[in-house]
C-alpha positions as CSV (number, residue, x, y, z in Angstrom):
1,M,13.5,-19.7,-5.5
2,K,11.8,-16.7,-3.5
3,G,10.0,-14.3,-6.0
4,Q,10.3,-10.6,-5.8
5,L,8.4,-7.9,-4.5
6,I,8.5,-4.7,-6.8
7,V,6.6,-1.5,-5.6
8,F,5.7,1.6,-7.3
9,E,5.2,4.7,-4.9
10,G,4.6,8.3,-5.6
11,L,1.8,10.9,-5.4
12,D,-1.1,10.3,-7.7
13,Q,-1.0,10.6,-11.2
14,S,3.0,10.1,-10.9
15,G,2.5,7.0,-13.3
16,K,2.3,4.3,-10.9
17,Q,-0.3,2.2,-12.4
18,T,1.3,2.4,-16.0
19,Q,4.9,1.7,-14.8
20,A,3.5,-1.4,-12.7
21,E,1.5,-2.6,-15.7
22,A,4.2,-2.3,-18.0
23,V,6.7,-4.2,-15.7
24,H,3.8,-6.8,-15.0
25,D,3.7,-7.2,-19.2
26,H,7.2,-7.3,-19.3
27,L,8.0,-9.8,-17.0
28,R,5.2,-12.2,-18.3
29,S,6.5,-11.7,-21.9
30,R,9.6,-13.0,-20.6
31,D,7.8,-16.2,-19.0
32,T,8.4,-14.9,-15.7
33,A,5.3,-15.6,-13.4
34,S,4.0,-12.2,-12.5
35,H,1.1,-11.1,-10.4
36,L,-0.2,-7.5,-10.5
37,L,-1.8,-5.7,-7.4
38,S,-3.0,-2.2,-6.7
39,F,-3.5,-0.7,-3.0
40,P,-6.2,0.3,-2.2
41,D,-8.0,-2.6,-3.2
42,Y,-11.6,-1.6,-3.5
43,T,-13.1,-4.9,-4.0
44,T,-12.6,-6.0,-0.3
45,P,-14.7,-5.0,2.4
46,I,-12.4,-2.8,4.0
47,G,-11.5,-1.5,0.1
48,T,-15.1,-0.4,-0.1
49,E,-15.2,1.5,3.1
50,L,-12.1,3.5,2.1
51,R,-13.7,4.3,-1.0
52,R,-16.4,5.6,0.8
53,A,-14.4,7.6,2.8
54,L,-12.1,9.0,0.1
55,H,-15.3,10.4,-1.7
56,G,-16.6,12.3,1.3
57,E,-19.3,9.8,2.4
58,L,-17.8,8.6,5.4
59,E,-15.7,10.7,7.7
60,Y,-12.6,9.0,10.0
61,A,-9.9,10.7,11.5
62,A,-6.3,10.3,9.9
63,D,-4.9,7.4,12.1
64,L,-8.3,5.5,11.3
65,M,-7.9,6.0,7.5
66,Q,-4.2,4.8,7.8
67,L,-5.3,1.5,9.6
68,L,-7.8,0.9,7.3
69,Y,-5.3,1.5,4.3
70,V,-3.0,-1.1,6.2
71,A,-5.8,-3.5,7.2
72,N,-6.6,-3.6,3.2
73,R,-3.2,-4.6,2.5
74,Y,-3.2,-7.3,5.4
75,E,-6.2,-8.8,3.7
76,M,-3.7,-9.7,0.6
77,R,-0.7,-10.6,2.8
78,E,-1.3,-14.5,2.7
79,R,-1.8,-14.3,-1.1
80,I,1.3,-12.3,-1.6
81,Q,3.5,-14.4,0.5
82,E,2.1,-17.7,-1.7
83,W,3.2,-15.9,-4.9
84,L,6.6,-15.1,-3.5
85,S,7.0,-18.7,-2.3
86,S,6.2,-20.0,-5.6
87,G,8.8,-17.9,-7.1
88,A,6.7,-15.5,-8.8
89,A,7.2,-11.4,-9.3
90,V,4.7,-9.1,-7.3
91,V,4.1,-5.9,-8.7
92,C,2.5,-3.4,-6.5
93,D,1.0,-0.1,-7.2
94,R,1.4,1.4,-3.6
95,Y,2.3,-0.7,-0.6
96,V,3.7,0.1,2.9
97,A,5.3,3.5,2.3
98,S,2.2,5.0,1.1
99,S,0.8,4.9,4.7
100,I,4.1,6.3,6.0
101,A,4.1,9.2,3.5
102,Y,0.2,10.1,3.8
103,G,0.1,9.6,7.3
104,E,3.3,11.1,8.1
105,A,2.0,14.4,6.3
106,Q,-1.4,14.3,8.6
107,G,1.0,14.5,11.8
108,L,1.1,10.9,12.4
109,D,4.2,9.0,14.0
110,P,5.9,7.4,10.8
111,T,7.8,4.7,13.3
112,W,4.0,3.8,14.4
113,L,3.2,3.6,10.8
114,R,6.1,1.4,9.9
115,D,5.5,-0.7,12.7
116,I,2.0,-1.8,12.2
117,Q,3.0,-3.0,8.6
118,K,6.0,-4.9,9.8
119,H,4.5,-8.5,9.2
120,L,4.0,-7.3,5.7
121,P,6.3,-9.1,3.2
122,L,9.1,-6.7,2.7
123,P,9.6,-4.9,-0.9
124,D,12.5,-6.2,-3.1
125,L,12.7,-3.0,-5.0
126,T,10.6,0.3,-4.4
127,V,10.6,2.6,-7.2
128,L,9.5,6.2,-6.2
129,L,8.2,8.1,-9.2
130,D,8.9,11.7,-8.0
131,I,6.6,14.4,-9.6
132,A,5.4,17.8,-8.3
133,P,2.1,18.2,-6.6
134,E,1.0,20.6,-9.3
135,T,1.8,18.1,-12.0
136,A,-0.4,15.7,-10.3
137,V,-3.2,18.4,-10.5
138,H,-2.5,19.1,-14.0
139,R,-2.6,15.5,-14.9
140,K,-6.1,15.0,-13.3
141,T,-8.3,17.7,-13.6
142,S,-11.6,16.7,-12.3
143,G,-12.6,13.9,-10.0
144,R,-10.1,14.0,-7.5
145,D,-10.5,12.7,-4.0
146,R,-10.1,14.3,-1.0
147,Y,-6.2,14.0,-0.8
148,E,-5.8,14.7,-4.4
149,R,-7.4,18.3,-3.9
150,D,-5.0,19.4,-1.0
151,L,-1.6,20.9,-2.5
152,A,-0.5,21.6,1.0
153,L,-1.1,18.0,1.8
154,L,0.6,16.6,-1.5
155,S,3.8,18.8,-0.6
156,R,4.3,17.3,2.9
157,V,3.7,13.5,1.2
158,R,6.2,14.3,-1.4
159,E,8.6,15.2,1.1
160,S,8.3,12.2,3.3
161,Y,8.5,10.0,0.0
162,R,11.6,11.7,-0.8
163,R,13.0,11.0,2.8
164,Q,12.1,7.4,2.9
165,A,13.8,6.9,-0.4
166,A,17.0,8.5,0.4
167,A,16.8,6.6,3.7
168,S,16.3,3.1,2.0
169,G,18.2,2.9,-1.1
170,W,15.0,3.0,-3.5
171,L,15.2,3.9,-7.1
172,L,14.3,7.4,-7.6
173,I,12.9,8.2,-10.9
174,D,11.8,11.8,-12.4
175,G,8.2,11.1,-12.9
176,E,7.8,14.2,-15.1
177,Q,9.7,12.4,-17.9
178,P,7.9,10.4,-20.9
179,P,6.2,7.3,-19.6
180,Q,8.7,5.2,-22.1
181,T,11.9,6.8,-20.6
182,V,10.7,5.9,-16.9
183,T,9.9,2.6,-18.2
184,A,13.5,2.0,-19.9
185,S,14.8,3.2,-16.3
186,V,12.6,0.9,-14.5
187,L,13.5,-2.2,-16.6
188,N,17.2,-1.4,-16.4
189,A,17.2,-1.2,-12.6
190,I,15.0,-4.7,-12.4
191,A,17.7,-6.3,-14.6
192,T,20.7,-4.9,-12.4
193,R,19.6,-5.0,-9.0
194,L,17.1,-8.0,-9.1
195,A,18.4,-10.2,-12.0
196,L,15.1,-10.0,-13.5
197,R,15.0,-9.6,-17.5
């Protein structure tokens, strides 16, 4: 039996990590094998490069940054495929749609961004935690990276996410709600859409 790939997308501070961890813990409490991933993965060589770029130590053009993000996911492709083939759930904080949203917001071609990721495993469910850019800034007042400081960029990212969600049948949840309310909606969708309880 193939496992399920569950992906959380949204702006920074939308609750992706919180909800991914909640789903992962819920599945494990029900004796379902589950693996938790977060992208970018800063523990890899490419992830280290990304961290330095995000904090202003290196400067890359928008297309090169997205290629690094995509390469960072490809570093985990084989492991994700193995987990899914074994029947486990894989819960991801950010995935393919993140590069499309942030790249498109910087003027890159969304079709190209989608095509260069076509050999990654496809999500079975993508959850968009939708919040306003102002909420993201309010929730994290210091230590923001270069993307998190740009409200105009974040507005364009949000628009791209919402377009992707509408076109692809994602689960769109109001991320302004209390975390427990969001978790209940997510777990209900996983039970009905993926038959995981």
